[in-house]
N, C-alpha and C positions, 0 to 999 in steps of 0.2 A: 457548434456549442449554445449558444444564447434562444435558435428555437426550436433544440431538442428540449433544454430546459423550460421553455416559456409551454411545447403543448407535453410536457415531464405535470409540469406544477400548475398549470393554468392559468387566469390572468394573473396579469403582474404591472406594477408600476414601475417607471422609468423616473428614479432619483440620482442626481447626481453622480449620473452617468452611469450607474447599477441600477440592476435591476430584482427590488424587492419582491418576492413571489409574495401574493396574498392568499393564495391555494386555499382559497372555498370556504377561509370561513365567514361567522357569521358574526355580521355586529348588531347593537344593540336596534333594529329600526326593523331588518330583515329578521330577529331572534325571534320580536313580535310578532311580522304578519308570518310567519313559520308557525308558530303554537298556536295562532288562530284559523291559518288552513288548516294545520290540523283536530281541532277544537269544530272546526263546522263542517270536515270531514266526516267527521269521527264521532256527531253529534250525540248519536246512544249509548255513547263509550266516555266520551268526556267529558269534564267542564274545566274552564280554565280561568285562573282565578290570582291577583295582585295581592301577595300580602301586605305589600311595602312600600316605598318606595325610597332613592337614596336622596341624598343633599342636594343630587343636583334634575329630580324630581324624575329620575330611571324606571321604573318596577321592577317588581320584583317576585316573579312567578310563578305559578307552581299550576300544573298540568293533571287532571288527576284524570287518571285513565282505571273504570271494570265498571260494572254494571247494576243499576239497579243506586242502593242507597250507598253510596260509594262510603261515607261517615263512619257508617253502621258493621263495618266488614273491613276484619286483622289488613293490615294494610302495611307495605313497602315504602320509605322512603331512600329517593335516587338524590343524590346532593352534588352540584359540579360547580367548581371555580371561586371557590373561595380566595384563593390567592389572586385573581384577575389575571397572569401570567397564562393560566395553564386552557386556553380555547381548545385544545382537544377534549378535557374533558365536557367541556359546554355541548361538542360536536357530538363525543357517543352519548351522550344523554340526550339528543334529540333524537340518533339515529334510532337508539333503545328503542326510546318511544315510537319512534314511526314501523319498526319492524314488530311489536308488541301489533299493532294496530293493524297492518296490514296483517295478519296474522290470524288476528281475532275470528278469522270465521272458519277456521278448525275446529274440532271437536275439542283437543287435551287445551287449544288455547279458552277457546271459547269457556268451557269449565271453570276452568281458574279465574274469568273475569265476569264471571257467577257471584266467585266466594271470597278472590279477593280483590285492593285497591291498590291501584301503585300510583305513588306520587310524584312526581316529576320536576324535581327544582334547577334550572339546566344554567345559571347565573347567577349567582350571587354575591358578583362585585363588581360590577358590570361600570362602575366608574374607572375603575384600574384597568377589566379589560379594553374599555376605548382606545389608549393607550397604544393598541396595537394596530388600530384604521386611522390612529392620529398621524400628522405631514413628521411630527420627529417622534419617530420609534423605541420606544424602549419597553425590559421587564418590570412593571409595576404591581405591587403589592396592596398602596395603599388605598381608601376613601380617599372620599374626596373634598370630602369636610378638613377646612383651612388648621395648623397644626402647628404651635412654634416647637419642631422638632430640638433643635440646641439651645432651646432658655434662652434663646438673646432679645425678648422682647419683641422680633417679628416673626411672621408667620410665609411660608415660603419661598424663602430671599435666597435661596442657594441648594439650584436645583441643577440640572446635567445643560449642561452646553455643545453643539454639534460639529465640532473642531475640525473634522474634515468633508461637512459638508454631504454629508451623505443620507443624511435623512436619518440613523440611526444614532442609537449609543450604544458604545460600544466600550474599549477603558484607552487608559494611557498607559503608557509602558516608563518606568525613567532610569537610566542606567547610573544605576550610580552602586557604590563600593558596601552600604549599607542596606542593602536592598532583603527583600526577604523569599525571595521567586528569584526561579532556572526554569533553566530551557529545559523542555521535556524530552527524554530521552528516544522519544518513539518520531517528536515530530519538530521539528524548531522553532516553530509557532506558537506551538501551546510551550506554557509557561504553569510552572507547578510548584508547590512552597517548597521551598529548601527545607531538609532537617535535615542539623546541625550534628546529631546524634550520631547521624549518617559521614560525620566526615563534608557534609555538603556546604554549598555558601554560594549565597541568594549576586545573582547581579542588578536583577528591577527593584525598582517599586511600584507598585500598579495600586493604582483607583480606575473610577468612573470616569468617561472621559466628561470631561468642562474642566471649570479654573474654581478656586477659590473665595467666590461671590463677596461673600462679606471677611475675611481675611480673619477669620479664626482659627485657619493652618489646619481646616478639617476639607474634602469638597462633599461638592454635593448631597450636604447630611440633609436639608430643609428642604427637598422640592415639592411639589405639590402634593398637598395632603398629608399622609402620614401612620395615620390608624392602618393597619394590619390585620384583618379579620382574626386572620390561624394564627392567630398571637393575643385576641382579647375576648375569650371564651377562659371559662371561671376555670377552671381543672388546671394547676398546677399553674398559675396565669404570673408570669413577672411582671410584677411595678420598674418602673422606672428602665427598661427597655428601652432600646431604639423600638416604634413601631411598636408598644405593646398599648402606649393608652395611657392615661391616668386611674380607669378602676377598669376593672372588666366588660366587657357590655356595654361597652357606652358609645355601637355605632348604632344606628337605624339598621344596616343589612342585621347584624347580628342581634339584635334585640324582635327587629321582626323575624326575623327565623325563628327561635326561644319561644319563642308568643305564638307564634300558628305551632309547633310541636307540642305544645301542653293543653294547645286547644283542642288536639287531636289525638284521643289516646287511643284510637285504635294502631296506632302505629306497634309495629312490632321489631322490627329492624331495618339499620339504614345503612347506605350504603355512597359511599363517599372516593366520588371521583377524584384524588389531590394524590401528594407529593408523599404519600404513606402507604404501609402495606403489610399486610395481615391477610393478604388474601393466597397468595402463590406460597406465602412461608406463614404459617400460624403462629402464633405469642407462645412462648412457653411458659410450663406454670411456675411463681415463683412462691413457694411459700412467703420469704418474710416478706415480702411489696405485699400480696393478697391479705396477708392476716394482719398488718399493721391497723394502727385505730385509723389514720386518716390513710385508706386503703390506695395503694399506687401499683398493684398488680392484679390482672385478671386471675378472677375467682376460677379452680379446678373444674368444676360442673360448664365453665364459656370456653377456658381452655379445649374441651372436649366439642363442643360446642362448635369450636374456630375450627378446627383440627377435619372435623366431618365436611362443614359449606367447603375452605381451605379446596380437600378434593373433589366437589360438585363444582366450584372454580377451575382448578386444574385438567379435570375432566375433560371441559369445551379444548381444549387445549392451548390454554391460557395459563404459561410456562416461561420461567425464567427469568423473572421481573425484577429487579436488583433488590437488594434488600434496604429499606425507607424506613425507619421506625417512627414513629408519630414525634410531635415536637411539642413544646409547653404550650400550653394556652389554646392548642388546636380543636376542632372541631369534633374528629372524631375522637379524641377523649372524653371529650363532653357528652357528649352523645351516650360514650359509657358508662363511666365514672360518674356524673354527673346528671342525667338523664337518665340509667338505669336499663340503658337500650342494648342490645345485642349489634357492633359498633363494625360494619368493615369498612375498610380502607382500600384502596386501588388506585394506582396511574391511568391503567386502563388501557395506556398503550408504553412499549417500549422498543428502542433501538435493537433489530435483532442479534442473538447472541453471535453466531454467524456475521461479520458486515459485509462479508460479500452477499450473501442473501438479499432480495430487495422484499420489500414490501410489511414484513415481517417487524415484532416488535423487540426491543428493549434499548431503554434512554439510558443514557449515558449519565455521569457524576454521581454515583453513591450514595453517600451517606446522606443527608443533610446537614451540613456547615450550622456553626451558629446565628448566619442570619437569617437562617428557616426552612430554606429552598436548598436544593441538592446546588451546587454551581455558587454556592456564595461565602466572599472569603473578607476579611475586613481589610482596607490599607490600612497604612500609618494614616492615621490622626481622620481617619475616615468615619464615614457608615459603613455598614455592611454593601457592600462593590462584588456584582456578579462579574468575576474573574473567573479564564480557566486553570482548574483547580486539580484536576485526577491526571495521570498516567492517564483514563480510560474515555479523555477527550482524543486524544488521539484514535481511538475507535471511531470513535464516534465522525473524525474527520473524515475516515476510511470509508464509515457509512455509507457519507451525504457523499461521497467523489462518486464511487459505486449508483449510488440515486440521481446525481445529473442535480443535486441543492446543493445551492448554493449556502456553504455557512460558514464562510468567514470571509470577514472583511483585511485583508493581507494588512501589514504595518506598515504606514507610511509618516517617514519624520517630518515633524511642522515647529514650529513657536510658540510657546508657552509660558507666556507672561511672570506667573509662577518659579517658575523653572528657567529664569537666563542663564545661559553659556551652559548648562547640559543638554545632554543627546535625549528626547521626545517622541515618542511613535502614537502613535492611533491606530488602531487593528482591535483584531479579538476576535469572537464567538457572536457571531450575529442572534442578535435579539430572537427567543422562540422558539429556535431552534431546536434544543432540548428535546422540548415535550411535546413539539409542538408539529406533527407532522403532514406533507401534502393530504387535508381532508381524504384523496381518495385510499392513503392508506388507511383512513382509519374503518372502509365498510367493513373485511374481515372481525376484524377489534367487538365491533358495533355484533352481528350475529351471534358473537360467541358470547356477546354477553347478556342478550336477548334470550339464547340459551339457558344462560345462568340464573339468570332472572324468576327463569319461567320452574329450574329446579330447583331456588329455592321457597321457590311458591308454594310449588307441590309438597315438599317437606317440613312446611310451617306447621304450627300446633293448629289441631280441629278434636273441638271437643265433642266428644257422645256419652250418654246418658246408659248403658249397656245392662246387661242380668240384673233384672228387676227382679227382685223377689219379695213374696207374701208371706208367712206362715201365721197363720191362729194361734195361738197364745191362752187364748182364752175367751171365754164370750164376749164381744165387744173388742176381745185387744188384739192389735196383728203390731208386731213385727215388719217394718216396711226396710229389705237391703238395697243399694242399688252400686255399683259399679262406675266413680267416672272415670272413663278413657281415652286418651289423652293421643286417636290416631293416629298424630304424625308424626313424622321423626323430629323433628324440633321441643324444645319441654318449651310450655307456655308461658313461664318467660327467664327472663335473664336469673344468675344466680345471684347477681351483684341485687336484683331489682326485687330480692330480699329483702334488702337493708334501706332502695329509696322510697321514699310510704308513698311518691306519689304515683308508684308502679299501679298499673288496672290491673289484681292479681284476681283469681278464679272466685267468683260468688256462686252460692249453693242457696237457692230461694227457695225455699214449701212451704206453701202455703197449704193450708187444712180449712178441709168443709166449716159449714160454719155450726155444725151439729159436734164436730171433728173436736177433739185436742189431744194434743202434744204430751202425751207423757213422759216422755226420754228424747232428748236429740234436741235440732236449733233452730228457728226458721230461718234462719241469717247466719250464716258460717263463712269463712273468708277460706279458701287451705294455702295457705299462707306460704307454701315452699312448691317451686312451680312441680309441676309434675312432668317427669322425662316423655322424651318421643315413645308413643307403647308404654307409657304407664299407662297405671291406675290409682288410683283413689279411692278409696271402699267407704259407704256410710249408711249410718242404722240409723232407722228412724222405730218409736214405741205410740202407735197410735189409736185411740178409745173412738169408738160410735163407725158411722157406717157411711156413706156415700166418697165421692172423690178426692184428695191428694195429689195433689201440682207437688212435681220438681225443678228447679228451673239449674243450670248448669250456666254461668256466662262471665265472659271476658272478652273486654271490646279487643287486644289483638289477641285473641285466640277464640272467636266465637261461641258458638249458645248452642245448646242438645236443652228439651224439654222432655217428660215425660207424663204420664196423668196416670193414680194408680185408683182402681176402684173396688172399695171395702163394704162389703157387705155382708 
């Protein structure tokens, strides 16, 4: 059994008599080396930049891919692992970049790389991700900056403890008649929330593995760091909630990301690998939310774009992902509502719908609970704790068994100082297993995401000036008419971008010759509403005098086109 497990997952580390599967994921040092090697191998197509550092000095890397002046070409941004525990997002970003570059010699990819730019940001929360590679392993979303999470005047004083010595932080369950968790019907190891409305009665209290260090009645509520990046952005930011911070965008990591995005006006759309999903199932139009003074729903035209992009995504074979709504204060929502860009998100990999089928995706854990990620639930008197909380976790364990993946620490009775006289057991789901399969399982998903990126890049807007007509009205007076055509299949910018003043809208600049006079029309004007895919905006000028009259249409996210008309 153990030999088969090692051969399936690769290198493992023996901790406390059990095998922890490293599965080939990349720590910060290896990530840096891998990016540097890509940059050296494809030096004519890439550049590597650190946009900032964490409080512990780790670089936040951006790999730019494209030919020529990448900053002046419409771009897609791929962002991963704002959560810290989503190692699969980092790996998918790296593999997708590698596959895109390895195919750069083909004509179709080469053409795209001459006209488009791809920005890959594989790990925006490296301090939290480091917990995967630490001696004590647990899923962590918080940055490393010390925070007094429980407002007791001390910082980082009540983190988890490894009570069974296996190197993993799982859960403790306490038999108690006031408990709120019961045993799942499909697997006695799994605990789910008891539903009193259905006559269900709880049997267990459940907390993360540890003790109440500061004796305040809560467990592990003030561990290392404290700010969760995906709760700390400005859209629907929730103050005074665990992990959200004292004010939005308080962290070095998300400030660096936002500053960099605002500096790069060529960004057209953003793809986030993380625990939300509007790609396998597009958002629905909600007129009430979309028309509020403070908009909280996607605009109608943007929903139509989302539906089209969703079809591109599922056409690659990426289907049957779980329903994962966005959460308050998260990055994908900020990218749309406050940055005004088309924002798409996906977990990238999910546990197979058919658990007997190995290697295909469909994750367990359906909807993110209030803790901010799938599988989070609040224990009594404690901060949000990662516990088994869904009957779907039964399917996860079946899938793990079919694929020889060690996914569960069997419950083991211990003596706990905070529960004298009570039966207390340690066990539960292995950290990271829900969302981070063995790396080998990510290769098919990476290939599909590379294909999807090429599809969306082909559909991106591309402006051209066509149907140039000149009509002589009288001696020395001419009417010039042009069509500004978007030959792409996506609009020149989002509908919400019309309301976001920073959005780089399409600009039309008309430049008369020195001896010419503009009788009607403007030298500079904005196309204030987006030009739809295959849409047209017609413009007219009246010009007196002879010589060349130049017209240029341009926006950083949609490209540019220029024509010159000779008037005689």
